[in-house]
N, C-alpha and C positions, 0 to 999 in steps of 0.2 A: 555838295561833293558826295559821290558814292562812297560808302564805307568799304565795300569789297567789290572788286571787279574780277570777273572770271574769264579765262581764256574761252573764246567763242568757238573753239574746236574741241579741246579736251576737258573743259570745265574746271581747270586748276585755278584756285584763288590766287590772284596776282597782287592784290592789296597795295597797289602803288609802288611796288618794288620794281624799279627800272631795269634791274638785272634780269628779270623774268620776261621782259617785253621782247617780242619778236622784232624783226627788222624788215623795213620796206626795201624795194629795189635800190633806192638811193642811199640806203644805209641809215635812214632815220628810224626812230623807234615806232613800232606799231602797237597801239594800245588795245587792239582788238584780240590779238593772238599772242600766245607765249612763245618764247624762244625755242621750245622743244617742238612746237607745231609749225612755226612760220619763220623762215629766214630768207633774206634778200628778195622779198616780194613773192615768195612761193611757199606752199605747204611743204614740209619736209618729207611727207609720205602721203601717197595717194591711197586712201583706204575708205571703207564703208563706215558708217556710224557704228555698226555692230563690231567691226574690227577695232575701232577706237575704244569702245567700251571694254572689250576683252584686254586690250593693252593697258588700260587704266585701272582695271580691277586690283592688281597687286599693289599699286601705289596707294589706292584709296584704303585698302585694308591696312597697309603699313602705317598710314597717316591717321587712322582712326581706331585706336585700341578697342578690341571687343567686337569690331564689325566683321561679319562673315563675308565671304566672297559673294554669296547669294544676295545678301543685303546690299552690298556695294553695287552689284549688277542691277538689281531692282531700282535702286536710287538713280543710277545713271540712265537707265532706260526711260525713266520719267523726266529727268532733267535735260538730257542731251537734245531732244527734239526742239527745245526752246533756244538752243544756241544757234548763232548766226550761220555757222558752217552747215548745220544739219536741218535747219528750219525749212528750207526749200525742198527737202526730199520727201 
């Protein structure tokens, strides 16, 4: 079993918390994407990877004391291309 699963759109750690899972069109839980990115079988917002990174920077800085916006942005620019939603781009 994986220790940490990440949303394959925004990179948020979901860690087995069902409340964070997005939903499929039939209402079932989607274990690939979080509820903020994916609801009822669709992405909640159409955006580029760069736009997603910019929307996530404040959350990453808030969640990681001492991290700068620049460090958060750099980390996500390395991590996001490995995520399912962005890997094909």
